[in-house]
C-alpha positions as CSV (number, residue, x, y, z in Angstrom):
1,M,18.7,-24.4,-11.5
2,V,21.6,-22.5,-10.1
3,N,20.7,-19.3,-8.2
4,S,17.0,-19.7,-8.9
5,T,15.9,-17.8,-6.0
6,K,17.7,-14.6,-7.1
7,K,15.2,-12.0,-8.5
8,A,17.5,-11.6,-11.6
9,A,17.0,-15.3,-12.3
10,Y,13.4,-15.7,-11.9
11,A,12.3,-12.2,-13.1
12,A,14.8,-11.5,-15.9
13,G,16.1,-15.0,-16.9
14,L,19.6,-14.3,-15.9
15,A,20.2,-17.5,-13.8
16,C,23.9,-18.3,-15.1
17,E,24.8,-14.8,-16.3
18,P,27.6,-12.8,-14.5
19,L,26.0,-9.9,-12.6
20,V,27.2,-6.7,-11.2
21,P,26.9,-6.8,-7.4
22,V,24.9,-3.6,-7.1
23,Q,24.1,-3.9,-3.4
24,A,27.8,-4.6,-2.5
25,L,29.0,-1.7,-4.6
26,T,26.3,0.5,-3.0
27,S,27.5,-0.4,0.5
28,L,31.2,0.4,-0.6
29,V,30.3,3.7,-2.1
30,F,28.0,4.8,0.8
31,A,30.6,3.8,3.4
32,V,33.5,5.6,1.7
33,A,31.3,8.6,1.1
34,G,30.3,8.7,4.8
35,L,33.8,8.2,5.9
36,A,34.9,11.1,3.7
37,G,32.2,13.4,4.9
38,L,33.1,12.6,8.5
39,A,36.8,13.3,7.9
40,L,36.0,16.6,6.1
41,F,33.6,17.5,9.0
42,L,36.2,17.0,11.5
43,T,38.8,19.0,9.7
44,H,36.2,21.9,9.6
45,V,35.5,21.7,5.8
46,R,31.7,21.8,6.5
47,R,30.2,22.3,3.1
48,A,32.3,19.7,1.4
49,A,31.5,17.4,4.3
50,A,27.8,17.6,3.3
51,L,28.3,17.8,-0.4
52,I,30.6,14.8,-0.9
53,P,28.2,12.3,0.7
54,I,25.2,13.8,-1.0
55,V,26.8,13.7,-4.5
56,C,28.3,10.3,-4.1
57,T,25.2,8.5,-2.6
58,W,22.4,10.2,-4.7
59,G,24.7,10.2,-7.9
60,W,25.3,6.5,-7.3
61,R,21.5,5.9,-6.9
62,A,20.9,7.5,-10.2
63,A,23.7,5.8,-11.9
64,S,23.2,2.3,-10.5
65,E,19.7,2.2,-11.9
66,S,21.2,1.4,-15.3
67,L,22.6,-1.8,-13.8
68,R,19.3,-3.2,-12.9
69,A,17.6,-5.9,-15.0
70,D,14.2,-5.6,-13.6
71,F,11.3,-3.8,-15.3
72,R,11.3,0.0,-14.3
73,G,8.6,1.2,-16.7
74,R,8.5,1.9,-20.4
75,N,10.5,5.3,-20.2
76,R,14.0,5.3,-21.1
77,I,14.9,6.9,-17.8
78,S,13.2,5.4,-14.7
79,S,11.2,7.2,-12.1
80,Y,13.7,6.1,-9.5
81,R,16.6,7.9,-11.5
82,V,14.4,11.0,-11.9
83,M,13.7,11.1,-8.2
84,S,17.5,10.6,-7.3
85,L,18.5,13.5,-9.6
86,I,15.8,15.8,-8.3
87,A,16.9,15.0,-4.7
88,L,20.6,15.4,-5.7
89,A,19.8,18.9,-7.2
90,Y,17.7,19.9,-4.3
91,L,20.1,18.8,-1.7
92,V,23.1,20.6,-3.5
93,L,20.9,23.7,-3.5
94,V,20.1,23.5,0.2
95,T,23.7,22.7,1.1
96,S,24.8,25.8,-0.8
97,L,22.4,28.0,1.4
98,V,23.6,26.7,4.7
99,P,26.4,28.8,6.3
100,G,29.9,27.4,6.0
101,K,30.9,28.6,9.5
102,G,29.8,26.9,12.7
103,A,30.9,25.5,16.0
104,V,34.0,23.5,16.1
105,P,33.4,19.8,16.4
106,S,34.8,18.2,19.7
107,L,34.8,14.4,19.7
108,D,35.6,14.3,23.4
109,L,32.3,16.4,24.2
110,A,30.3,14.3,21.7
111,F,31.3,11.0,23.3
112,R,30.8,12.2,26.8
113,R,27.4,13.4,25.9
114,I,26.3,10.3,24.0
115,L,27.7,7.9,26.6
116,S,25.9,9.6,29.4
117,L,23.2,7.6,31.2
118,P,20.1,9.4,30.1
119,V,21.1,9.5,26.5
120,A,22.3,5.8,26.4
121,A,19.1,4.6,28.2
122,G,16.9,6.6,26.0
123,L,18.6,5.2,22.8
124,E,18.2,1.6,24.2
125,V,14.6,2.1,24.9
126,F,14.0,3.7,21.4
127,W,15.9,0.8,19.7
128,I,13.9,-1.8,21.6
129,A,10.7,-0.1,20.7
130,L,11.7,0.0,17.0
131,F,12.7,-3.7,17.1
132,L,9.4,-4.6,18.7
133,Y,7.4,-2.6,16.2
134,Y,9.3,-3.3,12.9
135,G,10.9,-6.7,13.9
136,R,7.6,-8.6,13.5
137,S,6.0,-9.0,10.0
138,R,2.2,-8.0,9.8
139,V,1.7,-9.8,6.5
140,T,3.5,-13.1,6.8
141,A,3.2,-16.0,9.2
142,S,5.1,-19.1,10.0
143,T,5.0,-22.2,12.0
144,V,7.6,-24.6,13.3
145,S,6.6,-28.2,13.9
146,F,8.5,-31.2,15.3
147,H,7.5,-34.8,15.3
148,V,9.0,-38.0,16.7
149,L,10.2,-40.6,14.2
150,A,8.6,-43.7,15.8
151,D,11.0,-46.1,13.9
152,Q,14.0,-44.4,15.4
153,V,12.9,-44.7,19.1
């Protein structure tokens, strides 16, 4: 069976059906929204710099739920979609309460600070700790075994 390891194939019986690449589209939407937010932040448009990524990412999360084939409950609208819409409304409200004025961003100062030895070393230690903690599964195990083919020696 073609693509039999995909969840859409074994859970929804969609093995040879054309599917919307939700994960790829999500990556694209999130990357473009983040870059747009960064550009707006660097041009001192702070409220839009926060709102554009919020609306794009949480809005996409709510919209993309309709593209899924897996069971999301008996309701017409899934719990994930409800949570996304609540988060979207909450974040838009919070963003509207934050003052629009602030310090002027300086990339030169930011790079100097983040590339300083204490910050870089601290981040490295933090990343290694995260890797050691999260990089090993606590629920699965595997083994690797080798053997000699006696007839090939």
